[in-house]
C-alpha positions as CSV (number, residue, x, y, z in Angstrom):
1,X,-19.8,-6.7,-9.1
2,X,-19.9,-3.9,-6.6
3,X,-16.9,-1.7,-5.5
4,X,-16.1,-3.7,-2.4
5,X,-15.9,-7.0,-4.3
6,X,-13.9,-5.4,-7.2
7,X,-11.5,-3.8,-4.8
8,X,-11.0,-7.1,-2.9
9,X,-10.4,-9.0,-6.2
10,X,-7.9,-6.3,-7.4
11,X,-6.0,-6.4,-4.1
12,X,-5.9,-10.3,-4.1
13,X,-4.7,-10.5,-7.6
14,X,-2.1,-7.8,-7.0
15,X,-0.7,-9.6,-3.9
16,X,-0.5,-12.8,-5.9
17,X,1.2,-11.1,-8.8
18,X,3.8,-9.5,-6.6
19,X,4.6,-12.9,-5.0
20,X,5.0,-14.4,-8.4
21,X,7.3,-11.6,-9.6
22,X,9.5,-12.2,-6.6
23,X,9.6,-15.9,-7.3
24,X,10.3,-15.4,-11.0
25,X,13.2,-13.0,-10.2
26,X,14.5,-15.3,-7.4
27,X,14.6,-12.3,-5.1
28,X,12.4,-10.5,-2.6
29,X,9.0,-9.4,-3.7
30,X,9.0,-5.7,-4.7
31,X,7.2,-4.7,-1.5
32,X,9.6,-6.7,0.6
33,X,13.0,-4.8,0.5
34,X,15.1,-3.6,1.9
35,X,16.8,-6.6,3.7
36,X,20.5,-6.5,4.6
37,X,22.5,-8.5,2.2
38,X,24.5,-9.9,5.1
39,X,21.4,-11.4,6.7
40,X,21.8,-15.2,7.2
41,X,19.3,-17.2,5.2
42,X,18.5,-14.3,3.0
43,X,17.5,-16.4,0.0
44,X,15.3,-18.7,2.1
45,X,13.6,-15.7,3.6
46,X,13.0,-14.2,0.1
47,X,11.3,-17.4,-1.0
48,X,9.2,-17.5,2.2
49,X,8.1,-13.9,1.7
50,X,7.1,-14.6,-1.9
51,X,5.2,-17.8,-1.0
52,X,3.3,-16.0,1.8
53,X,2.2,-13.3,-0.5
54,X,1.2,-15.8,-3.2
55,X,-0.8,-18.0,-0.8
56,X,-2.4,-15.1,1.0
57,X,-3.5,-13.5,-2.3
58,X,-4.9,-16.8,-3.4
59,X,-6.7,-17.2,-0.1
60,X,-8.4,-13.9,-0.5
61,X,-10.0,-15.1,-3.7
62,X,-12.2,-17.6,-1.9
63,X,-14.9,-16.6,0.6
64,X,-14.1,-19.6,3.0
65,X,-10.4,-18.7,3.3
66,X,-10.6,-14.9,2.8
67,X,-10.7,-14.0,6.5
68,X,-7.7,-16.2,7.6
69,X,-5.8,-15.1,4.5
70,X,-6.4,-11.4,5.2
71,X,-5.3,-12.0,8.8
72,X,-2.2,-13.9,7.8
73,X,-1.3,-11.2,5.3
74,X,-1.8,-8.5,7.9
75,X,0.4,-10.3,10.5
76,X,3.1,-10.9,7.9
77,X,3.2,-7.3,6.8
78,X,3.3,-6.0,10.3
79,X,6.2,-8.3,11.2
80,X,8.1,-7.4,8.1
81,X,7.6,-3.7,8.6
82,X,8.7,-3.8,12.3
83,X,11.7,-5.9,11.4
84,X,13.0,-4.2,8.3
85,X,11.2,-0.9,7.7
86,X,10.6,0.7,11.2
87,X,14.4,0.7,12.0
88,X,14.7,3.4,9.3
89,X,12.7,5.7,11.6
90,X,14.8,4.7,14.6
91,X,18.0,5.4,12.8
92,X,16.9,8.5,11.0
93,X,13.9,10.0,12.7
94,X,14.4,13.4,11.1
95,X,14.5,12.1,7.5
96,X,11.1,12.2,5.8
97,X,12.0,9.3,3.5
98,X,12.0,7.0,6.6
99,X,8.3,7.8,7.0
100,X,7.6,7.6,3.3
101,X,9.0,4.1,3.1
102,X,7.0,2.9,6.2
103,X,3.9,4.6,4.8
104,X,4.0,2.3,1.7
105,X,3.8,-0.8,4.0
106,X,1.2,0.9,6.2
107,X,-1.2,1.2,3.2
108,X,-1.0,-2.5,2.6
109,X,-1.3,-3.3,6.3
110,X,-4.4,-1.1,6.6
111,X,-5.9,-2.7,3.5
112,X,-5.4,-6.3,4.8
113,X,-6.8,-5.2,8.2
114,X,-9.9,-3.7,6.6
115,X,-10.4,-6.8,4.5
116,X,-10.1,-9.0,7.6
117,X,-12.8,-6.9,9.3
118,X,-15.0,-7.3,6.3
119,X,-14.6,-11.0,6.0
120,X,-14.4,-12.1,9.7
121,X,-17.4,-13.3,11.6
122,X,-15.7,-12.8,15.0
123,X,-15.9,-9.8,17.4
124,X,-12.2,-9.5,18.2
125,X,-10.5,-6.1,18.2
126,X,-9.1,-6.3,14.7
127,X,-12.6,-6.9,13.3
128,X,-14.4,-4.4,15.5
129,X,-15.5,-1.0,14.5
130,X,-12.8,0.5,16.8
131,X,-10.2,-1.7,15.2
132,X,-11.3,-0.7,11.7
133,X,-11.0,2.9,12.8
134,X,-7.4,2.3,13.7
135,X,-6.8,0.8,10.2
136,X,-8.1,4.0,8.6
137,X,-6.0,6.1,11.0
138,X,-2.9,4.2,9.9
139,X,-3.8,4.8,6.3
140,X,-4.3,8.5,7.0
141,X,-0.8,8.7,8.6
142,X,0.7,7.0,5.5
143,X,-1.0,9.6,3.2
144,X,0.4,12.4,5.3
145,X,3.9,10.9,4.9
146,X,3.3,10.7,1.1
147,X,2.2,14.4,1.0
148,X,5.2,15.6,3.0
149,X,7.6,13.7,0.6
150,X,6.3,15.8,-2.3
151,X,7.5,18.9,-0.5
152,X,10.8,17.5,1.0
153,X,11.8,15.8,-2.3
154,X,10.4,18.2,-4.8
155,X,13.5,17.8,-7.0
156,X,12.7,14.1,-7.4
157,X,8.9,14.4,-7.6
158,X,8.6,17.2,-10.2
159,X,10.5,15.4,-13.0
160,X,8.1,12.5,-12.8
161,X,5.2,14.7,-13.9
162,X,4.2,13.8,-17.5
163,X,5.8,16.2,-19.9
164,X,2.4,17.1,-21.5
165,X,1.3,18.7,-18.2
166,X,2.7,22.2,-17.9
167,X,4.1,23.4,-14.6
168,X,5.5,20.2,-13.1
169,X,6.3,22.0,-9.8
170,X,2.6,23.1,-9.5
171,X,1.4,19.5,-10.0
172,X,4.0,18.2,-7.5
173,X,2.8,20.6,-4.9
174,X,-0.9,20.0,-5.7
175,X,-0.6,16.2,-5.3
176,X,1.3,16.7,-2.1
177,X,-1.4,19.0,-0.8
178,X,-4.1,16.5,-1.7
179,X,-2.3,13.7,0.1
180,X,-2.0,15.9,3.2
181,X,-5.7,16.9,3.1
182,X,-7.0,13.4,2.6
183,X,-4.6,12.0,5.2
184,X,-5.9,14.6,7.7
185,X,-9.5,13.8,6.9
186,X,-8.8,10.1,7.7
187,X,-6.9,10.8,10.9
188,X,-9.6,13.2,12.2
189,X,-12.5,11.1,10.7
190,X,-13.9,14.3,9.1
191,X,-15.0,13.5,5.6
192,X,-13.0,10.3,5.8
193,X,-15.0,8.4,3.2
194,X,-14.7,11.2,0.7
195,X,-11.0,11.6,1.6
196,X,-10.3,7.9,1.0
197,X,-12.0,8.0,-2.4
198,X,-10.0,11.1,-3.5
199,X,-6.8,9.5,-2.3
200,X,-7.6,6.3,-4.3
201,X,-8.3,8.3,-7.4
202,X,-5.0,10.3,-7.1
203,X,-2.9,7.2,-6.5
204,X,-4.5,5.5,-9.5
205,X,-3.9,8.6,-11.7
206,X,-0.2,8.7,-10.6
207,X,0.2,5.0,-11.3
208,X,-1.4,5.4,-14.8
209,X,0.0,8.7,-15.9
210,X,3.5,8.5,-14.4
211,X,4.5,4.9,-14.5
212,X,2.2,3.7,-17.3
213,X,4.1,5.7,-20.0
214,X,7.4,4.4,-18.6
215,X,6.2,0.8,-19.0
216,X,5.1,1.5,-22.6
217,X,8.3,3.3,-23.3
218,X,10.5,0.2,-23.0
219,X,13.0,-1.2,-20.5
220,X,13.0,0.7,-17.2
221,X,15.7,1.0,-14.6
222,X,15.6,-1.3,-11.6
223,X,14.5,1.6,-9.4
224,X,11.7,2.7,-11.7
225,X,10.5,-0.9,-12.0
226,X,10.3,-1.3,-8.3
227,X,8.5,2.0,-7.9
228,X,6.0,1.0,-10.6
229,X,5.1,-2.2,-8.8
230,X,4.9,-0.4,-5.4
231,X,2.6,2.2,-6.9
232,X,0.4,-0.6,-8.4
233,X,0.2,-2.2,-5.0
234,X,-0.7,1.1,-3.3
235,X,-3.4,1.6,-5.9
236,X,-4.9,-1.8,-5.0
237,X,-4.7,-1.1,-1.3
238,X,-6.2,2.4,-1.7
239,X,-9.3,1.1,-3.4
240,X,-9.9,-1.4,-0.6
241,X,-9.7,1.4,1.9
242,X,-12.0,3.6,-0.3
243,X,-14.6,0.9,-0.8
244,X,-16.1,1.2,2.6
245,X,-15.4,-2.4,3.8
246,X,-17.3,-3.1,6.9
247,X,-18.2,-6.4,8.6
248,X,-21.9,-7.1,7.9
249,X,-23.9,-7.2,11.2
250,X,-26.5,-9.8,11.7
251,X,-30.1,-8.5,11.7
C-alpha cells in the first residue's frame, strides 16, 4: 500500500470514527462544535452531523463511491465552517484563536478537497490543478494560524510539552516556527511538497507525544479529550495533503 492509499484509508477511518464517537455520546462530533445551545433542533442537527461523517467516511473506503463521498464531505465541512466557525472571525477579527479554530476545519476541508481531486474523473474546478492549488493554499493558511497560536498563547502551549523534554518554551516556539515556515511554503508554492511532509510529521509527533501520554495516563478532562480527537483528525488530514494526491491523467 503506497502513501496515497494509506493516507486515504487513515482519513476515511478517522472520519468514520469521529462520527461514531458523536453518535455514541449523543452529541456533536468532536470536529463539529461549537453550536449555540439555544439553536432550535440542536439534537437533530447533531445526529445529522454524525451520520454525514459516518457515511462520508464509509464512502471513502470504496473506489466507486469515493469521489462523491469526498465531495459531500467537502461541502458539509464548508457549510459547517461558514455557519458556525467563520462567525468567530467576524465577531473577533483581532483574536488569533478565531483563526486557529477555523484553521482546524480548513485542514479537513482541504484534505477532502484533495481527495476529491484524486478520485474524480471530471474536469470541474474542484478537481482541476488550479482547484487543487487552492486546496493547498487553504491548508497553508491554516498552518500559519497554528503557528501564530503558539506565539499568542505561549502560556497554554508550553505546559503541553512532554516533561521529559527540557526547555518547554523553546519547543513551543520551535513548533510554532515550523508551522509558520511550512504554511508559507504552501501559500507561496515554494518547496510545498517538502513543507507539507514536514507539517504532517510535526502534527503526528504532537498527537503522539502530547496527547498520547494523556490517553495512557487515565481519564482526561472534556477539553483535553476534544483536543486529542481534533489533533488525531488533523493528523489524518495532514497526511492526505502530504501524500501528493493528484488526479491521474489519461495517457
